[in-house]
C-alpha positions in Angstrom: 82.0 108.3 100.4 83.0 108.5 103.9 85.3 106.4 106.0 87.3 103.7 105.0 88.5 101.1 106.5 86.1 98.9 109.2 88.2 97.7 112.4 87.1 96.0 116.1 88.4 96.2 119.3 88.5 94.0 121.8 87.2 96.3 124.7 83.7 97.8 124.5 83.5 101.0 127.1 81.4 104.1 127.2 84.0 106.0 126.8 84.8 104.2 123.3 81.8 104.1 122.2 81.2 108.5 122.7 84.6 108.9 120.7 83.3 106.9 117.6 80.4 108.7 118.0 82.0 112.1 117.8 83.8 111.0 115.2 81.0 110.9 113.3 79.4 107.1 113.4 75.7 106.1 114.3 75.2 103.4 117.4 73.8 100.1 115.3 72.7 98.4 118.9 75.2 98.6 121.9 75.7 96.3 125.0 78.0 96.5 128.3 77.4 93.0 128.1 79.4 92.3 124.5 83.4 92.8 125.0 84.2 93.6 121.1 83.3 97.1 119.1 83.2 97.0 115.8 82.3 99.3 113.2 80.8 98.7 109.8 82.1 101.8 107.3 79.5 101.1 104.4 76.9 102.4 106.9 78.5 104.1 109.3 77.7 102.4 112.0 79.3 100.9 115.1 78.0 98.0 116.9 79.0 95.7 119.7 79.5 91.8 119.5 80.9 88.5 121.4 84.3 87.9 120.5 83.2 84.3 119.3 81.4 85.9 116.3 84.5 87.3 115.3 86.0 84.6 112.5 89.7 83.8 111.1 88.5 85.6 107.6 86.8 89.4 109.5 87.4 91.9 106.8 87.8 95.0 109.4 91.0 95.2 111.3 91.6 93.7 114.4 93.0 96.3 116.8 93.6 94.0 119.8 92.9 96.0 122.9 95.3 99.4 121.6 92.2 102.0 122.0 94.8 104.8 119.9 94.8 102.6 116.8 91.5 101.6 117.1 90.3 105.1 117.2 92.9 106.7 114.0 91.7 103.3 112.1 88.1 104.2 112.8 88.5 107.9 112.1 90.3 107.2 108.5 87.6 109.0 105.6 88.3 109.8 102.0 85.6 112.8 102.3 87.8 114.9 105.1 90.7 114.8 107.0 88.9 115.6 110.6 89.6 113.6 113.5 92.5 111.9 111.3 95.9 111.7 113.1 97.9 112.2 110.2 97.4 115.4 107.9 98.9 115.3 104.6 97.6 118.5 103.7 101.2 120.1 103.6 103.8 118.9 101.7 106.5 116.3 103.5 109.9 116.9 102.2 112.0 113.7 102.9 115.7 114.6 101.9 118.1 111.1 101.3 121.1 111.5 102.6 124.0 109.8 100.5 126.0 107.0 102.6 129.5 107.9 104.0 131.9 104.7 104.4 134.3 105.8 107.8 
């Protein structure tokens, strides 16, 4: 139980690495010279790597350069909703309206 969705972002900043640590990831090795941050949800760690190491058949979601998307996906967990952008603890009511022709 823990993080559910592996992902990576095509930028590597100290701010993003700090945010991952705030969410609960551990640093498994990072370098300022790498251009990708990759989350390993099975072990709850993140690491940096070069884009040339990413293959077309990666199991992780490619967030491109979208910081918000990366942090939202990285925060997804199955044991808590802390740090998640969508919290469904409140019932969602959707009203369907009948289409009226004019």
